[in-house]
N, C-alpha and C positions, 0 to 999 in steps of 0.2 A: 506666232503665226507663220505658217509655211510660206516659202517663196513660190512665185509662179514659175512656170517653165520658161517664160520669157526672161524673167529675172535670173534664173539659173543659167540660161544661155549667155546672158550678158556677163555674169560673174565668171563663168568658165572662159569666156573670150579674153578676159583680162589676166588670166593666169599663164605663167611660163610653163614650158614643158616639164620642168622639174617639180613645179608646184602641182601640176595635174598628176604627175607620177605619184607624188606624196598623197594626194587626195584619194586616188584609187587604192593605194596601199592601206590608207586609213579605213576606207569603206570595206575593204577585204577583211580587215581585222575586227570589224564591229560585230558581225554575227555570221552564223552558219549559212543563212539565206543568201547573204552577199557573196560568200565564198563559193557556194553552188552556182549562183548566177554567173559570176565571173569565170569560173572554170568552164561552164558550158559555152559562154559567149566567146571566150578567148581561145579555147582549146577544142571546142566541138565535142567535149566529153559530157554526155548527159547522164552518166552513171550515178553521180551523187544526186541529181534531181530525181531520177527514177527511184533510187533508194529512199529518198525523203518521201516521195509519193507513196511508195509501197508501205513504208512504216506508218504514214498517216492513215492510209487505208485500213490497215490492221487495227489501229487505235480508234478509228472512227466507228467501226462496227464491232463493238465488244459486247456480246450478249451476256457474258458473266457480270459485267458491270452495268448492264442494261443501258448502254450508251449508244447513241446514234448521232454523232457530231459530224456533219457534212461540211461545215465551214472550213475547217483546217484541211481536209482532204481536197476540197475544191481549189483552195489556194495552191496547194502543192501540185495538183493536176495542171492548173493554169501555167505555173512556172515550167513544168516539164513540157507541156505542149508548145511552148514558145520555141523550143529547140529540137523537138522530136520529129522524126521523119513521119510522113503520113501513115506508114505501116505501124511504127512505134506508137503513134497517137491512137490509132484504132485499137491496138492491143491494150493500152492503158485504159481506154474507155470501157473496153470489154471486161477488164478486171474489176472496174467499179460496178458495172451492172451485175456481174457474177457475185461479187461480195454482197451487194444489196440483196440479191435473191437468197443467198445463204443466210443472211441476217434475218430476212423476213420469215424464213422457215422456223427460226428459233424464237423470234420475238416480233410477232406481227402487230406491233403497236407503234405506228409512225405518225409524226406530225403530218398534217394534210399537204403541206407545200412539198414534202419529200416525194410524193407520188408524181407530181408534175416535173420535179427536177429529174427523177429517174426516167420518166417517159421521154423527156428531152434528150437525156444522155443516150437512151436506147435508140432514139431517132437518129442521132449523130452516128451511132455505131452502124445502123443499117445502111445509111446513106454512104458512109465511108467504105463499108464492105462491098458495096456495089461497084466501087471504083477498082476493085481487084477481082474481076471475073475469072482470071487465070489462077486464082487461089481457092480451090474448092474446100481447103481446110478452114479458111476463114469464113466462108459462106456456111459451112457446117457448124462452126462455133456459134454464129448468129442464129442459125436454125435452132440449135439446142437452147439458147437463151430464150428465143421466141416461144418455143414449145413449153418451156418452164413457166413463162408468163401465162400461156393458155391454161396450163394445169392449175396454177394459182388462182386464176380468174374463175375457173370452173368450180374450184373448191371453196374459195373465200370471197370472191368479187374483188373490187378495188382496182383491178388491172385492165379494165376495158380499153382505156386509151393505148396502153402498151400492146394489147392484142391487135388493135387497129393498125398500129405502126408495123407490127409483124406481118399482118395481112398485106400491107402496102409493099413491104420488102419482098414477100413471096410473089406478089403480082409482078413487080419490076424485075425480079430475078428468074421468073418463069419456073418457080418451084411448086 
């Protein structure tokens, strides 16, 4: 049974500085996730987290294998977002939306809950992009994603919620 956060804090309080040092080194050595986290946390270097996210994004949407595994990519994205700047976070979310749309073109057979997840992600993209009105390149990327949702909705359906999110973005950005 895992210990609670309170129990962890109590146990850590009782450790000497060298014992804490040893514990962190052990955690670092346990797995790649720990190494990426500690690198980002202690050195501000998010490169390994971004690389892990990009790799998981490629693996999550694999039309040749007919896979659509969002759990792993969501975990990698959450880890990256903990340390990413707002602009980096926006770019990472845009990559997810773009990859999803590309996957949809190849294999439009998704579990129902994925539509809601993608809609929520697109909403986060539109809201974040509005915080950068001085970056027309970002607004244009969001516009291109929204236009693709409109095309897909017109051709296949399924993306009506995404189109509503895009309409709200256009209204708020006066586009």
